[in-house]
Structure formats: C-alpha cells, structure tokens
N, C-alpha and C positions, 0 to 999 in steps of 0.2 A: 384105436378107432379112427375113422376116416374122418376128415370134417364135414362129409355130408350126415354121416350115424351120429356125429356131434349135433348138428344144427336142428335133427329129429329129436333127439333124446331133450336138447331144451327148448323145445318148442314151446312157444308161449311164455318164453321168460324175454322175449326182444331180440334184437338185431344178436348176433352173436360172432366173434372173432376166434377163431381156434385153429389149431395145426392140428395135423395127422402125423400119422407114425414117423414121418421122416421127422418132424419134430422134436417127439417123443426118443428118438434115437441118435439127436445129436448131431444129424445132417447140416454142415454148414451151408448150404445151399436150400434150405429149406425155408419156406415163408409163410405166415399166418392167414389165413382167410376166412371173408366175411362171405355169406350164403354162398359157401360154397365153392365160390367161383371167382371172386376177386380178390387177388394174392395183394400182399405188402411189398412183394416184389422183391428185387435182389438186397444182397448185407446180412444175410444168417438173421434174420429177426425169428426165424421159426427156429432154429438152435437155441437161443436168447432163454426162448418160451421152454422149450425144453429141459433146458441146463435150471431153471429156475423153478421146476416140476409145475408149471403154468399151464394146462390144457386150455382153456377158452376163459373168454370174457363175455359176458352178455350186459347189454345196455337197455332199459326199455323206457321211454318217454311216458309222462302222464298226462293229463287235459290241465291238472292243478299246475304239474311245473311249465307246461307252455304255455298255460295263462301269467305265470309270475314273470316271464322273462321281459326286460325294459330294452326299449330302444331311444337313443336320444332325439329321434327324429323318424318314428315309425311311418308317418305319409311319404317323407324323402326319402325311404330305403323303399318303400312299396315301390314307387315312381321309376326309381334305378333299375329294381328288378324288373319291370314292366317293359324297360326300355333293352335291357339285355335281352328276356325271351323274344322279345318281337323280333331283336334282330338275328336271333338264334333261329328262329321258325322261317324267316325270310329266308336265309342261306337252304335251308332245310329244303325249304318248296320249289327254291332256285333250282332243283334239281343237283345242288352241290353232292358228286358220290362220294365224299369223305360222312357226309352228311346223314347220306341215305343207308351206307353200310357201316359206318366207324371205321375204326381204323382197317379191316378188313378188307380193304381194295387195295391195302399198300404194294400187295406183291407185283401188279401192273405197273405202279409208279415208280416203285423201289426197282425193280429188272432194269425199265427203259431207262433210268438214269445211272445204272452202273453203280448201284449201292446195297443190293438184297444179298446177304451172305450163303455163298452157294458150297455144299462140298468141306467144309469148316474153313469158313472165308477165304478158301482157294481160287474161288471166282464169285463173280456179285452179279452175274446176268440170267441164272437159271439153268448155267450150261457147265456140267460138269467136267472137270478136264483129266487128262490124266495124271495122277499125281506121280507117278512111276517117275515122267519125264520133268516134272515141278521140283526144279532143285529149291532146294531151300540153302543156300550159300550166296556167297557174294552179297549182291543189294544194288541198290541204285542211288543209295544218299551220293551225295556231292556230284551228280549229274546234272545237266541241263535237263529239260521237260524233252526236247529232241533228241536227246541220248537215250531217256529211258525209253521212250516210245518205240524207235529203232534198234533198241537191245531187249524190249519185251521178250519173255522167251517164247518161242513157236510149240505150243501146246495140245495135242488131240485133244477136241472133247469127246467124250465118251459115253455120252448120254445129254440128255438135253429133256425141262421139264417145260409143261406148260403154266405159265403164271396165271394165266383165266382158270386153271383148273384149281390150281392153290389159292385164288382168293376167296371174297363173300360172295360175290356174284353166282360163281359155279357151287355155294352151299346151298345157297338160296334156290338155284335152281334145280339142285340135287334133291333138295328138300321143301318141296313147295309150299306146305303144311307149316312151315317154323314162323314164329310169330315174333315182331319186336316185343322183348321181354326184359322185365327185372332192371330197367332202368332207374338214375337216381330222382327220385320226385322229389317235385312233378316236373322235371324235366323234359323241354319241348325236341332235344335231340332223339332219345330214344336210340342210344346205340348200340345194343345190346340187342340178341334173338336168343332163341331158344327152341329145341324140338324135343321130342322123344323117339327112342328107338324102333319104334312102329309108326305105321304109316296106315291107316284103313285098317289098324288090326293087323297086319303084316312085318314082323321083324324085317328091318333092313338090312341091317348088320349084328354080327354076333360080337358079345362085349362081356366083360366079367362082370359075375353077378351083382358088384359092389357099386358098377356104375349103370344108373338106370332115368338120366335125364343126359342131353346134349345140350352144348352151348357152340355157338359161332366163337372159333379163336379169334382173338386179335392178331393184328400184322407182325406184331413181335413172335405170337407162338406158332403162326404161319410159317413165319421164316426159319426160325431156330429150331421149332421140331420138324419142318416140311425142307425147305429147298437148303438147308445146311446140313440134313441130313441124307438129302438125295431122295425125299418124296414128295412126292409130287400132286397131291389130292387135298383139298380141303377134309374131307370126309377123314382119310386116313390121319390126317394131325386132329383131326376131333378126337379121337381117341388117345394121342399120346396127351392132349391138354386135359381131357377128363381123368386121364391117371394123375398131373400134376395137379390138379385140383382134390381129388378124394386125397393123396397119399401127403397133400401138403408141400409142393416144392416147388419152387420159381421156374417157369420156361425158358425163361433167357438162359439162367445158369444150367440149368438143365439139358437145353441142346448144346450149350457149349462142352460140357462134360463127353455128353453121348458123342457128339461128332468128333472131339481129338482122338476119343477111344476108335472111331471107326478108320481116323487117316493115320493111329499110329500102328494099327494093325493091318492094312492096306500097306502100309511103307515097311512091315517087317521090323519094328524097332520096339515092341515087347517084350517084358524082361521075360528070361526064359522060364519062369515059372508061372507066369500066366499064359491063356489060352486063346484064341484069337476066336474064340466063342462063347458060348454060357449058356446054360441048361434053361428052357421056358420053366418057370416056374408056377404056372397053370394055361388051363387049355384058353388058346386066343389065336383068333384068324385061321392059318393055315397053320399052326403050329399047337401040338399036344403037349400036355407038361410031362419035361424030360426032354422032349426033343431039342435037339443042337439049331442055337441061331446066333450067327455068326456077327460079328462085327465088321457090317458092311455098309457102305450105303446103297439105299435104295430097298430097305426092309420095310415095308411098312407096319409091323408086328412091334420090330426092335423096341420103340419107344418105350410103351405101354408094358412089355416084357422085363426090360431092362432096370426101367423107375421103379417096378415093384422091388425087385432084388435089389435096390440103391438106398430106398426108403427102410428096409431092415436090416443094412449091414450093419458091421462094427467099423466103427469110425477107428482108423490108425491100427486095424490087422495085420497088415499090410496086403493082403487079399487086393485083385483088381477093384471090385465094388469096395471095400475097406479103404481104399485110398482115393476110390472118386468122390468118395462123402465131403472130402476136403474141398470138392470144385475140380475144375480143368484145369488153373493154371497152379493151384499146391500139386495135383495130381500128375502135370508137365514136368513141374521140380524134381519130382520123386522118379520118374521113369529115365530122366536125363543122367542122373544121379546114379543108377542105377546100370542104365545101357552104354551110356557115354555119346547117344544119340543124341542131337540137337532139339529136341523137343519142343522145350520153349518157345522155338521160333516158330512154332504149330500155332500157339495161345493169340486169342486177339481178345486185348483187355489194358485198361490203365490203370494204374494202381492198387492191381488186383480184382477189380469188379470188371467182369466178363461183360465184352461191348455188346449192346444192343444191337438192332436188325440194321443198322444204318451204316453201311462201311465209308469211312469217311476220305477214301481214296476216291470216291465217285464228287465230291462236292468242296471246294474251296471253302476255306475256313470251320468244316467239321471237328477237323483231326483238334483246332485250337478250341473249341467247345468239350470235348472229351478232357483232353489236358488238364483243363484250368479248373475242371468242376472237382469241387473238394471233396466229393462223393468218391472220384472216379468215372469212369466213363457215362456218364447220364446221359441220355438224350433228351431228358427233362428239365435241364438247367439253366439253357440257351437257347436261342435261335436268332435268324437272321430274317429282315424283314421282304427282302426279296432275291430269288435265285443266285446263287452267286457262280454258279457254273463248276465245271473242273478246274482241280487242282496244279493245273498246268502254268498259273503267276501268283504272285506273293499275295497274302491273304492279309500285310502287314495291316492295308486299310480299312481293315474290317475290324480290328481290334477295339476300337473306341465304340463300335456297333456293340460290339461283344460283351463287355463291363455293363452296358446301358441293358443289355437284354435280361443279361443275369440276375441285375437289381430288380430289374421289372417281374421277372418270375419268382421272387423273393416275396415281393409282394402279393402277388398271385397267390402264392403257395398260403399265406399269412391268410386270405381271403377266402380259403377255401374252395377255389375256381379251380374247375378241371381244363385242360388244355385248350378244348373243343370252346368252352365258355369265355377263356381268354381272347381267343382269337375273333369274338364276337362284342367284345367289350371294351369300346373306348377307353381312355385310360381315365377322362374328366365324368364317367360312369360309374368307373372303379372308386375313384376317389368319393364322388357321392355318397356310393354306398359305406364308405369307412366313415364319412364324417358323420351321417346318416346315423350309423351304429353306435359310435364312440362319443359322439358330439364333441367331438376333438377339432377343433378351428385350424387346419394344417394347410400345406399347399402337395402337390405332388412330388416337387424337389424335397420337402421334406422326409416324404415316406421313402423316394430312391436314395438320400443319405440315412435313412436308418438302415436298409437294404445295404449298405454300403457297409453300414458297423457290423451288420453281422455275417455277411461273407468275410469282412477281413478275423472276425474273431472265433471264426470258423476253422480259416487257414492259420491265426497260431496255433490253434489247438494240433493242426496236423503235424508244423514245423517243432512243434514240442516232443510229436511223439516220435517223428522220423529220426530227431535227434537221439534220443533215447536209444533208438534203435539202429545209431552210428548214421544215418542216411540223412542226404542232404535233397533240399526242394527240389533241386535240378535233377536227381534221380528218379525223382516220384514223379515229375511232370513230365513223363513220355508216355507214348503208347508201345504197345509190345513190336517185337522183329518185324512181322509181318506185315501189318500196319504200315510200315515206315518204311521196309526197305524192298519187300516183294511186290513187283508190278503185277495190275488186274492182270491173266492172261487172255481176254477176251471182253468184245460187248464195246458200249459207248467209251467205255473208260478204259480201254486197253492199252497199257504200258503207263498207268499211274500208279501214284504212289500218294501217300500224305499231303507232302509238300515237295515243290519244286527241286528242292536238295538241300543239305544240311544247314546251310549259309541262311537257306529262306525260314526254315523251322527256328533255329537261334534268334532272326530277325523280328520274328512273329511274337516270341514268348518276352522279348525285351522289350516290343511295343507292347503287351499284355502287362508286364510288370511295372515300366511306366506310364500307362492312363489307372493303372491300382493306387500308384504312389507308392508300390515298394521297390527295395531296394535291387540292386542288380542280380541276388540270391533268389528272389522270392518272396521277403520277408517283410509284414507289413511293420509299420513302425510300431511302437509301445502308447 
C-alpha cells in the first residue's frame, strides 16, 4: 500500500505516520511519511519500520488529554509564543520570499551562489557540463586558491536550466489555483502549498492513477529531483516528488541514487550485465508501459518511473535496481568493485549520508558543518549567522561559531521548533518558553552546556561504532572525493573546492576538535 492509501484506510484514527512499498521491501533510502507528504528524511527509518513489520502508527488527541496537560507557567508560555508568532508574522508580511514561498525559492538563491547540485553534483549553477570532458582524476588538494581557479577544467556546457522555472514562483504561476495548505497548525508562516491535477475541471498533466494530489516541492526536492537530474521544471519535479511521497522514499537520497546512475551510464561505466536503460513499468508522460527509458539527464519521466521499480526491487539481488536499493554510496562501491572504474568519486556524501542540496564548494565553512555533524552530511545541524563567502580563504575563524550553532540547534530540536521558527525566535524567548514549560530555573548557558553533553555522547557512540569496524574518526570526518578535490566548472564558484587546500582542511578540523575539548584524534574525554 502507498502512504496515501494507508492514510485513507486509517482515516478517523488521528495523525498517521506510515511507510510505503519502499519500506515494506527494505529499501535503505525509504522514509516514513505523515499526511502523505512530510518525510522523516534520510537515514533509513523507513527500512527499519519494514524490518520490524511496522506499517503505520496513528496518534489521536482528545479534549480530555489536552485539558490534563499542565505547564509550570502557562501565562508566561503563552506570552513567549505570542512574541514568536508576532515576529514570524512580521517577516512574512515584509515580503521575505522564503516566508512567502517556503524553501521552494531555493533554486534562485542556491544557483546564484554556486551551491545548487546540477547533474550529479558535477556543477552547481544549473549549467550541465560535458561529463565526458570532466576528468575524474587528479584533484585540487594542496594547491593555492589561485592555482585551483586557474587550473579549473575548461568544460563545455551542454545544457542550461532556468532556475525560475525550477522555483516555487514558477509553480504558483503555472498552477494559479494552488493554495497555501497543510501547514503545521496554527503556524503563521504556512510555508506549504498544494493543488490538484485539474484546474476548472481540465486535467493539466497525466499521472499514474495512485497520484490524486500534488504538493509544491521543497527546495531539497526541486534540486535533487530537478537540477541534479537535469530536469528544469518545477511541474516535472512535482511528479517525482509525488512518487517519493506515495512510495515512501526520501527525495534527497532518491535524487542522489538516480543521478549517480545517469552519470555512470553516460560515462560508460556500468557493469557489463546492466543495461543503460530500463523499461517503463507503467504509462506515464511520453512513455507507455514497456517503453525503453534511458538512464540520462534531462528525462522528466525518469524519476517517477525509476522510483516505482526501485520501491519494488529485491535488495542485494545483483540487479541494477536491487543494488540501488542500498543508496548511491553503496551502489557506487559495488560498481567500482565490479568494473574498476572510480565510481566512488562520483558520489556526494559524508559518513555515508547523501549530501543535501547545498554544495559546500560554494560557501566557506559549509564543508565543516557537514563533516562534523554526528549523523553525517546534514544541513540541519549547524549554521552561520552571516554570509561567509566562497571557500577561497580559511574557515578556521568560524569554528567556534560552528560549535555554538550546533549546540543552539540541539536546543531548538529539543523544543520542536522548525528552522523558520528558530530564525525568528531570539534566545531569550526560547529560554522563556523552556522555563515556562518545565518550571526549571536555568540560564541559556545551562542549556548550551547540556547540548554540549548530548553532542559529545553521540560522538562517543560514533567513535565506538567506527572502532568496531576498524575505522578512525579521522577517516569518517571527511567529505567524499568530488566535493574535496573536483573544482566547480562554472558560475560564481568556478574553480572552488571545499577548502583552500589539504593543510587548511586539517587546520579547520584541528581547531574544531580544540573548541570541542576533544583530543587530536577527535575523541571526547570520558
């Protein structure tokens, strides 16, 4: 059953968290969803549900339970919430595009700043390079910024995409009847929007029968199932997003897996018993069931068709889709072992977690945020208050701020605040809400110290886990090769890699370890 079919079957039982066919089949990039559209993200939680034969969880509140809830200082909590809502409302009314369109405005900002993944992270500005001319060898490590930029590969652009057509603005222009909907009640931001595939009774786009609602994709989806696959329309991305939602697959990891196969096929690196195409499992778009669908960038129907096959594949059976069920990183390792081609150099990840849609080669200090997150390449575990510029000079001076931001976000997550709300909530208001809820007399510094303790404990678990695998922390605190060694070929970040050079990378990590109070190997004290 798809996640939406589960929602309909359990209608009336409250909010529902469920997996789709991908989770049932143990696909490692599967994700549970709520309301058929809000995913739990990367990490394989959907596969864990499937392994435990857990299809869904429902939760329903009651007036009696709500009446029984007690807060230490209910009035103070209400005042804190009022102040937070007021600030968020002002930002929305001011015309801030992120508050008007949610994250779907991201393609415009990300491409302008050289950070939007394009054609499997081979570029970052919606310009698809000639992959045949993009050599996966050598590298920029150890060079000065000037040498990196001067030595950047001269690569021909074979296709360009419009970032506007990939954005939420374009989505709303194309679907004028779409409404803000489904937001977290009673949020004043209301960053979501949805429409149905008919306008004034006229069907606007053909879709598989199980898709009867369309949601505006978030930025990560617009990039990973859009530009990263050479697909340049928000309406086309909507189809892939719908497929992920119904089948229960994370859109970031889905985009990473599919884009890897497109590049591997284009380079001619596929194992000899794998075809450079697959057969459409159903009628969709310009393809009829059984038609040949090429593994190629720029094919709008590829995501929904390929994801249908992926969700129903048998993990580990040696076939292309069976191998891809383990995700891009594991698939690249398998292909490299079988063919000898350096396929692992084509992936974008840290600690095995697929990179989100923000390329670190376009922002100073971003690489360190990915490399030091305990879960791997997460864009939701750290942030910098001000723009940091390109990584053409060291980020050593940012390491103290990085540590502080990681602790602040631990507090944010403990209070169940979304990133938009955190940005509009001063620390003193967060502290007021905390104290009003718990009755605890504490300071912001107290909460930050607890966050440090939590972060260190998670790190200890990682270190022990790596040790059992015969790995060191230094081996795991690394970005994948493409992000560290392959310069961006075009755009404002042309010639950039994630650090100035190898020495700068080592210096940044040493400074981070020092600010955390860990030893030189990145291990916290007991």
